[in-house]
HTML snippet that shows the backbone in 3Dmol.js (N, CA, C, O; Angstrom):
<script src="https://3Dmol.org/build/3Dmol-min.js"></script>
<div id="view" style="width:600px;height:400px;position:relative"></div>
<script>
const pdb = `
ATOM      1  N   MET A   1      15.859 -11.797 -29.413  1.00  0.00           N
ATOM      2  CA  MET A   1      15.065 -12.229 -29.582  1.00  0.00           C
ATOM      3  C   MET A   1      15.581 -10.092 -28.244  1.00  0.00           C
ATOM      4  O   MET A   1      16.514  -9.489 -27.715  1.00  0.00           O
ATOM      5  N   LEU A   2      13.707 -10.001 -28.554  1.00  0.00           N
ATOM      6  CA  LEU A   2      14.224  -8.233 -27.177  1.00  0.00           C
ATOM      7  C   LEU A   2      13.289  -8.531 -25.744  1.00  0.00           C
ATOM      8  O   LEU A   2      12.090  -8.808 -25.704  1.00  0.00           O
ATOM      9  N   PRO A   3      14.095  -8.403 -24.774  1.00  0.00           N
ATOM     10  CA  PRO A   3      13.745  -8.547 -23.287  1.00  0.00           C
ATOM     11  C   PRO A   3      12.060  -8.165 -22.790  1.00  0.00           C
ATOM     12  O   PRO A   3      11.583  -7.061 -23.052  1.00  0.00           O
ATOM     13  N   THR A   4      11.484  -8.942 -22.254  1.00  0.00           N
ATOM     14  CA  THR A   4      10.697  -8.979 -21.394  1.00  0.00           C
ATOM     15  C   THR A   4      10.491  -7.370 -20.843  1.00  0.00           C
ATOM     16  O   THR A   4      10.800  -7.122 -19.677  1.00  0.00           O
ATOM     17  N   LEU A   5      10.191  -6.763 -21.338  1.00  0.00           N
ATOM     18  CA  LEU A   5       9.451  -5.505 -19.646  1.00  0.00           C
ATOM     19  C   LEU A   5       8.793  -6.089 -18.571  1.00  0.00           C
ATOM     20  O   LEU A   5       8.088  -7.071 -18.808  1.00  0.00           O
ATOM     21  N   THR A   6       8.889  -5.670 -17.429  1.00  0.00           N
ATOM     22  CA  THR A   6       8.683  -5.976 -16.283  1.00  0.00           C
ATOM     23  C   THR A   6       7.714  -4.610 -15.507  1.00  0.00           C
ATOM     24  O   THR A   6       8.119  -3.615 -14.905  1.00  0.00           O
ATOM     25  N   THR A   7       6.487  -5.012 -15.785  1.00  0.00           N
ATOM     26  CA  THR A   7       5.285  -3.697 -15.255  1.00  0.00           C
ATOM     27  C   THR A   7       5.818  -3.846 -13.920  1.00  0.00           C
ATOM     28  O   THR A   7       6.913  -4.294 -13.579  1.00  0.00           O
ATOM     29  N   PRO A   8       4.469  -3.212 -12.927  1.00  0.00           N
ATOM     30  CA  PRO A   8       4.260  -3.968 -11.385  1.00  0.00           C
ATOM     31  C   PRO A   8       3.359  -4.433 -11.595  1.00  0.00           C
ATOM     32  O   PRO A   8       3.048  -5.215 -10.697  1.00  0.00           O
ATOM     33  N   GLU A   9       2.370  -4.363 -12.729  1.00  0.00           N
ATOM     34  CA  GLU A   9       1.158  -5.398 -12.929  1.00  0.00           C
ATOM     35  C   GLU A   9       2.078  -7.542 -12.707  1.00  0.00           C
ATOM     36  O   GLU A   9       1.833  -8.651 -12.232  1.00  0.00           O
ATOM     37  N   THR A  10       2.960  -6.892 -13.355  1.00  0.00           N
ATOM     38  CA  THR A  10       3.595  -8.992 -14.057  1.00  0.00           C
ATOM     39  C   THR A  10       4.613  -8.696 -12.490  1.00  0.00           C
ATOM     40  O   THR A  10       4.651  -9.600 -11.655  1.00  0.00           O
ATOM     41  N   THR A  11       5.092  -7.872 -12.336  1.00  0.00           N
ATOM     42  CA  THR A  11       5.937  -8.228 -10.349  1.00  0.00           C
ATOM     43  C   THR A  11       5.424  -8.131  -9.545  1.00  0.00           C
ATOM     44  O   THR A  11       6.052  -8.404  -8.522  1.00  0.00           O
ATOM     45  N   ASP A  12       4.053  -7.718  -9.375  1.00  0.00           N
ATOM     46  CA  ASP A  12       3.048  -7.876  -8.301  1.00  0.00           C
ATOM     47  C   ASP A  12       2.327  -7.942  -8.622  1.00  0.00           C
ATOM     48  O   ASP A  12       1.645  -6.918  -8.679  1.00  0.00           O
ATOM     49  N   GLY A  13       1.586  -9.671  -9.329  1.00  0.00           N
ATOM     50  CA  GLY A  13       0.024  -9.740  -9.339  1.00  0.00           C
ATOM     51  C   GLY A  13      -0.599  -9.629  -8.612  1.00  0.00           C
ATOM     52  O   GLY A  13      -1.768  -9.420  -8.940  1.00  0.00           O
ATOM     53  N   TRP A  14      -0.236  -9.692  -7.025  1.00  0.00           N
ATOM     54  CA  TRP A  14      -0.974  -8.853  -6.446  1.00  0.00           C
ATOM     55  C   TRP A  14      -2.291  -7.616  -6.920  1.00  0.00           C
ATOM     56  O   TRP A  14      -3.499  -7.461  -6.741  1.00  0.00           O
ATOM     57  N   ARG A  15      -1.591  -7.190  -7.346  1.00  0.00           N
ATOM     58  CA  ARG A  15      -2.180  -5.798  -7.600  1.00  0.00           C
ATOM     59  C   ARG A  15      -3.514  -6.116  -8.327  1.00  0.00           C
ATOM     60  O   ARG A  15      -4.564  -5.507  -8.120  1.00  0.00           O
ATOM     61  N   SER A  16      -3.432  -6.637  -8.772  1.00  0.00           N
ATOM     62  CA  SER A  16      -5.095  -7.605  -9.548  1.00  0.00           C
ATOM     63  C   SER A  16      -5.466  -7.890  -8.114  1.00  0.00           C
ATOM     64  O   SER A  16      -5.260  -6.955  -7.340  1.00  0.00           O
ATOM     65  N   ARG A  17      -5.826  -8.680  -7.753  1.00  0.00           N
ATOM     66  CA  ARG A  17      -6.658  -8.418  -6.415  1.00  0.00           C
ATOM     67  C   ARG A  17      -7.091  -8.145  -5.688  1.00  0.00           C
ATOM     68  O   ARG A  17      -8.019  -8.671  -5.073  1.00  0.00           O
ATOM     69  N   ALA A  18      -6.511  -7.161  -5.513  1.00  0.00           N
ATOM     70  CA  ALA A  18      -6.791  -5.331  -4.499  1.00  0.00           C
ATOM     71  C   ALA A  18      -8.085  -4.997  -4.879  1.00  0.00           C
ATOM     72  O   ALA A  18      -8.388  -4.915  -6.070  1.00  0.00           O
ATOM     73  N   ARG A  19      -9.132  -4.731  -3.689  1.00  0.00           N
ATOM     74  CA  ARG A  19     -10.532  -4.004  -3.919  1.00  0.00           C
ATOM     75  C   ARG A  19      -9.775  -2.639  -3.874  1.00  0.00           C
ATOM     76  O   ARG A  19     -10.144  -2.325  -2.742  1.00  0.00           O
ATOM     77  N   CYS A  20      -8.929  -1.516  -4.301  1.00  0.00           N
ATOM     78  CA  CYS A  20      -9.020  -0.414  -4.155  1.00  0.00           C
ATOM     79  C   CYS A  20      -8.697  -0.088  -5.798  1.00  0.00           C
ATOM     80  O   CYS A  20      -8.528   1.043  -6.255  1.00  0.00           O
ATOM     81  N   ARG A  21      -8.664  -1.100  -6.410  1.00  0.00           N
ATOM     82  CA  ARG A  21      -8.117  -1.288  -8.586  1.00  0.00           C
ATOM     83  C   ARG A  21      -9.779  -0.555  -8.365  1.00  0.00           C
ATOM     84  O   ARG A  21     -10.780  -0.728  -7.669  1.00  0.00           O
ATOM     85  N   GLY A  22      -9.322   0.277  -9.375  1.00  0.00           N
ATOM     86  CA  GLY A  22     -10.529   1.624 -10.299  1.00  0.00           C
ATOM     87  C   GLY A  22     -10.770   1.891  -9.730  1.00  0.00           C
ATOM     88  O   GLY A  22     -11.599   2.590 -10.311  1.00  0.00           O
ATOM     89  N   ILE A  23     -11.017   2.253  -8.127  1.00  0.00           N
ATOM     90  CA  ILE A  23     -11.050   3.413  -7.130  1.00  0.00           C
ATOM     91  C   ILE A  23     -10.652   4.063  -7.396  1.00  0.00           C
ATOM     92  O   ILE A  23      -9.802   3.529  -8.109  1.00  0.00           O
ATOM     93  N   ASP A  24     -10.393   5.625  -7.480  1.00  0.00           N
ATOM     94  CA  ASP A  24     -10.098   7.154  -7.358  1.00  0.00           C
ATOM     95  C   ASP A  24      -8.593   7.574  -6.776  1.00  0.00           C
ATOM     96  O   ASP A  24      -8.440   8.325  -5.813  1.00  0.00           O
ATOM     97  N   PRO A  25      -7.673   7.051  -7.413  1.00  0.00           N
ATOM     98  CA  PRO A  25      -6.835   7.367  -6.032  1.00  0.00           C
ATOM     99  C   PRO A  25      -6.993   7.697  -5.242  1.00  0.00           C
ATOM    100  O   PRO A  25      -6.915   7.174  -4.131  1.00  0.00           O
ATOM    101  N   VAL A  26      -7.404   9.159  -5.698  1.00  0.00           N
ATOM    102  CA  VAL A  26      -7.388  10.489  -4.595  1.00  0.00           C
ATOM    103  C   VAL A  26      -8.238  10.100  -3.209  1.00  0.00           C
ATOM    104  O   VAL A  26      -8.543  10.823  -2.261  1.00  0.00           O
ATOM    105  N   ILE A  27      -8.496   8.734  -3.442  1.00  0.00           N
ATOM    106  CA  ILE A  27      -9.357   8.586  -1.681  1.00  0.00           C
ATOM    107  C   ILE A  27      -7.943   7.794  -0.968  1.00  0.00           C
ATOM    108  O   ILE A  27      -7.800   8.042   0.229  1.00  0.00           O
ATOM    109  N   PHE A  28      -7.020   6.978  -1.525  1.00  0.00           N
ATOM    110  CA  PHE A  28      -6.270   6.705  -0.233  1.00  0.00           C
ATOM    111  C   PHE A  28      -5.415   7.820  -0.644  1.00  0.00           C
ATOM    112  O   PHE A  28      -4.507   7.205  -1.204  1.00  0.00           O
ATOM    113  N   HIS A  29      -5.035   9.398  -0.752  1.00  0.00           N
ATOM    114  CA  HIS A  29      -3.925  10.032  -0.816  1.00  0.00           C
ATOM    115  C   HIS A  29      -4.615  10.852   0.217  1.00  0.00           C
ATOM    116  O   HIS A  29      -3.704  11.600   0.573  1.00  0.00           O
ATOM    117  N   PRO A  30      -5.435  11.103   0.765  1.00  0.00           N
ATOM    118  CA  PRO A  30      -5.855  12.301   2.025  1.00  0.00           C
ATOM    119  C   PRO A  30      -4.532  14.071   2.128  1.00  0.00           C
ATOM    120  O   PRO A  30      -3.332  13.798   2.102  1.00  0.00           O
ATOM    121  N   VAL A  31      -4.775  15.040   2.192  1.00  0.00           N
ATOM    122  CA  VAL A  31      -4.476  16.113   2.249  1.00  0.00           C
ATOM    123  C   VAL A  31      -3.993  16.354   3.755  1.00  0.00           C
ATOM    124  O   VAL A  31      -3.143  17.198   4.039  1.00  0.00           O
ATOM    125  N   ASN A  32      -4.759  15.347   4.896  1.00  0.00           N
ATOM    126  CA  ASN A  32      -4.528  15.739   5.939  1.00  0.00           C
ATOM    127  C   ASN A  32      -5.052  13.816   6.564  1.00  0.00           C
ATOM    128  O   ASN A  32      -6.202  13.411   6.734  1.00  0.00           O
ATOM    129  N   GLU A  33      -3.878  13.106   6.744  1.00  0.00           N
ATOM    130  CA  GLU A  33      -3.616  11.526   7.507  1.00  0.00           C
ATOM    131  C   GLU A  33      -5.091  11.686   8.607  1.00  0.00           C
ATOM    132  O   GLU A  33      -5.499  10.665   9.161  1.00  0.00           O
ATOM    133  N   ASP A  34      -5.634  12.710   8.787  1.00  0.00           N
ATOM    134  CA  ASP A  34      -6.541  11.629  10.058  1.00  0.00           C
ATOM    135  C   ASP A  34      -8.165  12.062   8.974  1.00  0.00           C
ATOM    136  O   ASP A  34      -9.278  12.255   9.462  1.00  0.00           O
ATOM    137  N   ASP A  35      -7.859  12.109   7.648  1.00  0.00           N
ATOM    138  CA  ASP A  35      -9.160  11.888   6.698  1.00  0.00           C
ATOM    139  C   ASP A  35      -8.884  10.493   5.604  1.00  0.00           C
ATOM    140  O   ASP A  35      -9.168  10.328   4.418  1.00  0.00           O
ATOM    141  N   ALA A  36      -8.292   9.735   6.483  1.00  0.00           N
ATOM    142  CA  ALA A  36      -7.997   8.210   5.320  1.00  0.00           C
ATOM    143  C   ALA A  36      -8.696   7.890   5.843  1.00  0.00           C
ATOM    144  O   ALA A  36      -8.296   7.160   4.936  1.00  0.00           O
ATOM    145  N   ASP A  37      -9.959   7.377   6.833  1.00  0.00           N
ATOM    146  CA  ASP A  37     -11.105   6.551   6.721  1.00  0.00           C
ATOM    147  C   ASP A  37     -11.367   5.496   6.085  1.00  0.00           C
ATOM    148  O   ASP A  37     -11.547   4.352   6.503  1.00  0.00           O
ATOM    149  N   GLU A  38     -11.391   6.115   4.550  1.00  0.00           N
ATOM    150  CA  GLU A  38     -12.467   5.261   3.771  1.00  0.00           C
ATOM    151  C   GLU A  38     -11.404   4.730   2.828  1.00  0.00           C
ATOM    152  O   GLU A  38     -11.537   3.783   2.052  1.00  0.00           O
ATOM    153  N   ALA A  39     -10.607   5.290   2.964  1.00  0.00           N
ATOM    154  CA  ALA A  39      -9.333   4.104   2.626  1.00  0.00           C
ATOM    155  C   ALA A  39      -9.083   3.088   3.992  1.00  0.00           C
ATOM    156  O   ALA A  39      -9.678   2.013   4.062  1.00  0.00           O
ATOM    157  N   LYS A  40      -8.417   3.409   4.751  1.00  0.00           N
ATOM    158  CA  LYS A  40      -8.631   2.630   5.437  1.00  0.00           C
ATOM    159  C   LYS A  40      -9.860   1.007   5.522  1.00  0.00           C
ATOM    160  O   LYS A  40      -9.566  -0.155   5.804  1.00  0.00           O
ATOM    161  N   ALA A  41     -11.164   1.593   5.163  1.00  0.00           N
ATOM    162  CA  ALA A  41     -12.304   0.578   5.415  1.00  0.00           C
ATOM    163  C   ALA A  41     -11.687  -0.082   3.515  1.00  0.00           C
ATOM    164  O   ALA A  41     -11.446  -1.201   3.061  1.00  0.00           O
ATOM    165  N   ILE A  42     -11.668   0.702   3.191  1.00  0.00           N
ATOM    166  CA  ILE A  42     -11.482  -0.089   1.894  1.00  0.00           C
ATOM    167  C   ILE A  42     -10.574  -1.295   2.247  1.00  0.00           C
ATOM    168  O   ILE A  42     -11.111  -2.357   2.562  1.00  0.00           O
ATOM    169  N   CYS A  43      -9.148  -1.179   2.207  1.00  0.00           N
ATOM    170  CA  CYS A  43      -8.267  -1.581   2.988  1.00  0.00           C
ATOM    171  C   CYS A  43      -8.374  -3.363   3.728  1.00  0.00           C
ATOM    172  O   CYS A  43      -7.729  -4.391   3.522  1.00  0.00           O
ATOM    173  N   ALA A  44      -9.933  -2.883   4.951  1.00  0.00           N
ATOM    174  CA  ALA A  44      -9.790  -3.392   5.634  1.00  0.00           C
ATOM    175  C   ALA A  44     -10.485  -4.732   4.727  1.00  0.00           C
ATOM    176  O   ALA A  44     -10.003  -5.813   5.065  1.00  0.00           O
ATOM    177  N   LEU A  45     -11.134  -4.780   4.054  1.00  0.00           N
ATOM    178  CA  LEU A  45     -11.628  -6.116   3.621  1.00  0.00           C
ATOM    179  C   LEU A  45     -10.960  -6.081   2.309  1.00  0.00           C
ATOM    180  O   LEU A  45     -11.664  -6.513   1.396  1.00  0.00           O
ATOM    181  N   CYS A  46      -9.825  -5.692   1.990  1.00  0.00           N
ATOM    182  CA  CYS A  46      -8.990  -6.456   0.782  1.00  0.00           C
ATOM    183  C   CYS A  46      -8.430  -7.829   1.182  1.00  0.00           C
ATOM    184  O   CYS A  46      -8.393  -8.266   2.332  1.00  0.00           O
ATOM    185  N   PRO A  47      -8.104  -8.299   0.340  1.00  0.00           N
ATOM    186  CA  PRO A  47      -7.553 -10.064   0.548  1.00  0.00           C
ATOM    187  C   PRO A  47      -6.406 -10.324   0.263  1.00  0.00           C
ATOM    188  O   PRO A  47      -6.200 -11.459  -0.166  1.00  0.00           O
ATOM    189  N   VAL A  48      -4.982  -9.160   0.424  1.00  0.00           N
ATOM    190  CA  VAL A  48      -4.114  -8.654  -0.333  1.00  0.00           C
ATOM    191  C   VAL A  48      -3.262  -7.764   0.557  1.00  0.00           C
ATOM    192  O   VAL A  48      -2.098  -7.487   0.268  1.00  0.00           O
ATOM    193  N   GLN A  49      -3.913  -7.302   1.708  1.00  0.00           N
ATOM    194  CA  GLN A  49      -4.051  -6.090   2.373  1.00  0.00           C
ATOM    195  C   GLN A  49      -2.565  -5.910   2.775  1.00  0.00           C
ATOM    196  O   GLN A  49      -1.997  -4.829   2.621  1.00  0.00           O
ATOM    197  N   GLU A  50      -1.713  -7.427   3.499  1.00  0.00           N
ATOM    198  CA  GLU A  50      -0.489  -8.191   3.960  1.00  0.00           C
ATOM    199  C   GLU A  50       0.448  -7.192   3.023  1.00  0.00           C
ATOM    200  O   GLU A  50       1.045  -6.169   3.357  1.00  0.00           O
ATOM    201  N   ALA A  51       0.338  -8.060   1.318  1.00  0.00           N
ATOM    202  CA  ALA A  51       1.161  -7.670   0.697  1.00  0.00           C
ATOM    203  C   ALA A  51       0.905  -6.472   0.295  1.00  0.00           C
ATOM    204  O   ALA A  51       1.952  -6.176  -0.282  1.00  0.00           O
ATOM    205  N   CYS A  52       0.317  -5.714   0.224  1.00  0.00           N
ATOM    206  CA  CYS A  52       0.471  -4.539   0.279  1.00  0.00           C
ATOM    207  C   CYS A  52       1.146  -3.454   0.682  1.00  0.00           C
ATOM    208  O   CYS A  52       1.739  -2.603   0.019  1.00  0.00           O
ATOM    209  N   LEU A  53       0.951  -3.604   2.174  1.00  0.00           N
ATOM    210  CA  LEU A  53       1.019  -3.177   3.092  1.00  0.00           C
ATOM    211  C   LEU A  53       3.006  -3.496   2.954  1.00  0.00           C
ATOM    212  O   LEU A  53       3.754  -2.523   3.053  1.00  0.00           O
ATOM    213  N   GLU A  54       3.457  -4.597   2.782  1.00  0.00           N
ATOM    214  CA  GLU A  54       5.315  -4.998   2.429  1.00  0.00           C
ATOM    215  C   GLU A  54       5.422  -3.984   1.598  1.00  0.00           C
ATOM    216  O   GLU A  54       6.008  -2.939   1.879  1.00  0.00           O
ATOM    217  N   TYR A  55       4.750  -4.274   0.306  1.00  0.00           N
ATOM    218  CA  TYR A  55       5.369  -3.655  -0.746  1.00  0.00           C
ATOM    219  C   TYR A  55       5.187  -2.550  -0.513  1.00  0.00           C
ATOM    220  O   TYR A  55       5.334  -2.027  -1.617  1.00  0.00           O
ATOM    221  N   ALA A  56       4.898  -1.577   0.360  1.00  0.00           N
ATOM    222  CA  ALA A  56       4.822   0.323   0.243  1.00  0.00           C
ATOM    223  C   ALA A  56       6.176   0.383   1.844  1.00  0.00           C
ATOM    224  O   ALA A  56       6.679   1.400   2.322  1.00  0.00           O
ATOM    225  N   ILE A  57       6.391  -1.001   2.262  1.00  0.00           N
ATOM    226  CA  ILE A  57       7.258  -0.620   3.189  1.00  0.00           C
ATOM    227  C   ILE A  57       8.337  -1.121   2.540  1.00  0.00           C
ATOM    228  O   ILE A  57       9.193  -0.973   3.412  1.00  0.00           O
ATOM    229  N   ALA A  58       9.044  -1.746   1.363  1.00  0.00           N
ATOM    230  CA  ALA A  58       9.856  -2.155   0.705  1.00  0.00           C
ATOM    231  C   ALA A  58       9.921  -0.928   0.034  1.00  0.00           C
ATOM    232  O   ALA A  58      10.772  -0.185   0.523  1.00  0.00           O
ATOM    233  N   ALA A  59       9.140  -0.329  -1.189  1.00  0.00           N
ATOM    234  CA  ALA A  59       9.154   0.784  -1.540  1.00  0.00           C
ATOM    235  C   ALA A  59       9.927   2.259  -1.185  1.00  0.00           C
ATOM    236  O   ALA A  59      10.488   3.234  -1.685  1.00  0.00           O
ATOM    237  N   ARG A  60       9.595   1.770  -0.203  1.00  0.00           N
ATOM    238  CA  ARG A  60       9.582   2.961   0.988  1.00  0.00           C
ATOM    239  C   ARG A  60       8.641   3.681   0.201  1.00  0.00           C
ATOM    240  O   ARG A  60       8.917   4.386  -0.770  1.00  0.00           O
ATOM    241  N   GLU A  61       7.516   3.462   0.673  1.00  0.00           N
ATOM    242  CA  GLU A  61       6.083   4.909  -0.138  1.00  0.00           C
ATOM    243  C   GLU A  61       6.302   6.217   1.043  1.00  0.00           C
ATOM    244  O   GLU A  61       5.828   5.977   2.154  1.00  0.00           O
ATOM    245  N   LYS A  62       6.860   7.316   0.890  1.00  0.00           N
ATOM    246  CA  LYS A  62       5.886   7.900   1.906  1.00  0.00           C
ATOM    247  C   LYS A  62       4.811   8.723   1.507  1.00  0.00           C
ATOM    248  O   LYS A  62       4.468   9.502   2.396  1.00  0.00           O
ATOM    249  N   ASP A  63       4.315   8.783   0.697  1.00  0.00           N
ATOM    250  CA  ASP A  63       2.231   9.502   0.521  1.00  0.00           C
ATOM    251  C   ASP A  63       1.485   8.388   0.671  1.00  0.00           C
ATOM    252  O   ASP A  63       1.986   7.294   0.411  1.00  0.00           O
ATOM    253  N   GLY A  64      -0.133   8.526   1.215  1.00  0.00           N
ATOM    254  CA  GLY A  64      -0.930   7.252   0.074  1.00  0.00           C
ATOM    255  C   GLY A  64      -1.090   6.534   1.629  1.00  0.00           C
ATOM    256  O   GLY A  64      -0.144   6.430   2.410  1.00  0.00           O
ATOM    257  N   VAL A  65      -2.397   6.092   1.893  1.00  0.00           N
ATOM    258  CA  VAL A  65      -2.449   4.772   2.629  1.00  0.00           C
ATOM    259  C   VAL A  65      -2.445   3.660   1.761  1.00  0.00           C
ATOM    260  O   VAL A  65      -3.157   3.556   0.762  1.00  0.00           O
ATOM    261  N   TRP A  66      -1.484   2.687   2.236  1.00  0.00           N
ATOM    262  CA  TRP A  66      -1.152   1.428   1.442  1.00  0.00           C
ATOM    263  C   TRP A  66      -1.304   0.346   2.969  1.00  0.00           C
ATOM    264  O   TRP A  66      -1.129   0.602   4.160  1.00  0.00           O
ATOM    265  N   GLY A  67      -1.695  -0.882   2.262  1.00  0.00           N
ATOM    266  CA  GLY A  67      -1.798  -1.559   3.402  1.00  0.00           C
ATOM    267  C   GLY A  67      -3.032  -1.571   4.563  1.00  0.00           C
ATOM    268  O   GLY A  67      -3.338  -2.420   5.400  1.00  0.00           O
ATOM    269  N   GLY A  68      -3.467  -0.555   4.310  1.00  0.00           N
ATOM    270  CA  GLY A  68      -4.172   0.278   5.467  1.00  0.00           C
ATOM    271  C   GLY A  68      -3.881   1.406   6.408  1.00  0.00           C
ATOM    272  O   GLY A  68      -4.613   2.254   6.919  1.00  0.00           O
ATOM    273  N   LEU A  69      -2.426   1.134   6.497  1.00  0.00           N
ATOM    274  CA  LEU A  69      -2.200   2.614   7.417  1.00  0.00           C
ATOM    275  C   LEU A  69      -1.604   3.062   6.520  1.00  0.00           C
ATOM    276  O   LEU A  69      -1.179   2.520   5.500  1.00  0.00           O
ATOM    277  N   THR A  70      -1.492   5.125   7.223  1.00  0.00           N
ATOM    278  CA  THR A  70      -0.982   5.988   6.552  1.00  0.00           C
ATOM    279  C   THR A  70       0.756   5.908   6.525  1.00  0.00           C
ATOM    280  O   THR A  70       1.071   4.917   7.183  1.00  0.00           O
ATOM    281  N   SER A  71       1.119   6.115   6.367  1.00  0.00           N
ATOM    282  CA  SER A  71       2.341   6.988   5.855  1.00  0.00           C
ATOM    283  C   SER A  71       3.239   7.002   7.300  1.00  0.00           C
ATOM    284  O   SER A  71       4.402   6.609   7.390  1.00  0.00           O
ATOM    285  N   ARG A  72       2.442   7.532   8.373  1.00  0.00           N
ATOM    286  CA  ARG A  72       2.982   8.147   9.833  1.00  0.00           C
ATOM    287  C   ARG A  72       2.964   6.721  10.227  1.00  0.00           C
ATOM    288  O   ARG A  72       4.059   6.162  10.159  1.00  0.00           O
ATOM    289  N   GLU A  73       1.769   5.876  10.698  1.00  0.00           N
ATOM    290  CA  GLU A  73       1.955   4.194  10.409  1.00  0.00           C
ATOM    291  C   GLU A  73       2.455   3.974  10.015  1.00  0.00           C
ATOM    292  O   GLU A  73       2.179   2.774  10.017  1.00  0.00           O
ATOM    293  N   ARG A  74       3.256   4.056   9.454  1.00  0.00           N
ATOM    294  CA  ARG A  74       3.747   2.430   8.716  1.00  0.00           C
ATOM    295  C   ARG A  74       4.812   2.869   9.157  1.00  0.00           C
ATOM    296  O   ARG A  74       5.493   2.031   9.748  1.00  0.00           O
ATOM    297  N   ARG A  75       5.395   4.326   9.060  1.00  0.00           N
ATOM    298  CA  ARG A  75       6.758   3.703   9.580  1.00  0.00           C
ATOM    299  C   ARG A  75       7.213   3.834  11.023  1.00  0.00           C
ATOM    300  O   ARG A  75       8.358   3.705  11.456  1.00  0.00           O
ATOM    301  N   ARG A  76       5.861   4.174  11.821  1.00  0.00           N
ATOM    302  CA  ARG A  76       6.170   3.758  13.124  1.00  0.00           C
ATOM    303  C   ARG A  76       6.341   1.791  12.690  1.00  0.00           C
ATOM    304  O   ARG A  76       7.299   1.274  13.265  1.00  0.00           O
ATOM    305  N   VAL A  77       5.578   0.915  11.865  1.00  0.00           N
ATOM    306  CA  VAL A  77       5.725  -0.447  11.832  1.00  0.00           C
ATOM    307  C   VAL A  77       8.000  -0.667  11.658  1.00  0.00           C
ATOM    308  O   VAL A  77       8.897  -1.281  12.236  1.00  0.00           O
ATOM    309  N   ILE A  78       7.857   0.230  10.585  1.00  0.00           N
ATOM    310  CA  ILE A  78       9.635   0.186  10.203  1.00  0.00           C
ATOM    311  C   ILE A  78      10.122   0.293  11.904  1.00  0.00           C
ATOM    312  O   ILE A  78      10.902  -0.497  12.437  1.00  0.00           O
ATOM    313  N   ARG A  79       9.390   1.580  12.654  1.00  0.00           N
ATOM    314  CA  ARG A  79      10.556   1.671  13.568  1.00  0.00           C
ATOM    315  C   ARG A  79      10.665   0.126  14.759  1.00  0.00           C
ATOM    316  O   ARG A  79      11.561  -0.626  15.141  1.00  0.00           O
ATOM    317  N   ARG A  80       8.958   0.300  15.020  1.00  0.00           N
ATOM    318  CA  ARG A  80       9.331  -0.943  15.583  1.00  0.00           C
ATOM    319  C   ARG A  80      10.059  -2.707  15.149  1.00  0.00           C
ATOM    320  O   ARG A  80      10.441  -3.609  15.894  1.00  0.00           O
ATOM    321  N   ARG A  81      10.006  -2.618  13.780  1.00  0.00           N
ATOM    322  CA  ARG A  81      10.861  -3.910  13.135  1.00  0.00           C
ATOM    323  C   ARG A  81      12.504  -3.653  13.760  1.00  0.00           C
ATOM    324  O   ARG A  81      13.332  -4.417  14.255  1.00  0.00           O
ATOM    325  N   ARG A  82      12.492  -2.117  13.444  1.00  0.00           N
ATOM    326  CA  ARG A  82      14.219  -2.833  13.435  1.00  0.00           C
ATOM    327  C   ARG A  82      14.167  -2.433  15.251  1.00  0.00           C
ATOM    328  O   ARG A  82      15.131  -2.357  16.013  1.00  0.00           O
ATOM    329  N   ARG A  83      13.326  -2.316  15.431  1.00  0.00           N
ATOM    330  CA  ARG A  83      14.432  -2.345  16.955  1.00  0.00           C
ATOM    331  C   ARG A  83      13.610  -3.871  17.774  1.00  0.00           C
ATOM    332  O   ARG A  83      13.623  -4.230  18.952  1.00  0.00           O
ATOM    333  N   SER A  84      13.134  -4.312  16.887  1.00  0.00           N
ATOM    334  CA  SER A  84      13.057  -5.927  17.297  1.00  0.00           C
ATOM    335  C   SER A  84      13.473  -6.469  16.635  1.00  0.00           C
ATOM    336  O   SER A  84      12.701  -7.351  16.259  1.00  0.00           O
ATOM    337  N   ALA A  85      14.834  -6.504  15.948  1.00  0.00           N
ATOM    338  CA  ALA A  85      15.733  -7.198  14.929  1.00  0.00           C
ATOM    339  C   ALA A  85      17.241  -7.232  14.916  1.00  0.00           C
ATOM    340  O   ALA A  85      17.838  -7.836  14.025  1.00  0.00           O
TER     341      ALA A  85
END
`;
const viewer = $3Dmol.createViewer("view");
viewer.addModel(pdb, "pdb");
viewer.setStyle({}, {cartoon: {color: "spectrum"}});
viewer.zoomTo();
viewer.render();
</script>
């Protein structure tokens, strides 16, 4: 029997419920983080915002808006968590 391939979709079922699914990813990777308002507005109404953010932190996503936060904002969350641990 061949091993089952795991893809992000099978291991991260939350992605199938994400509001950003099917939206041009360019919106979530603005050149300037100050231009992330459109992506953040989509994330704000997303039912899987928290799961997305936790994924981005765990996967160390360096770029883009994930879970409603820019990379700079995610770094602040990580630092805050380390200090309180």
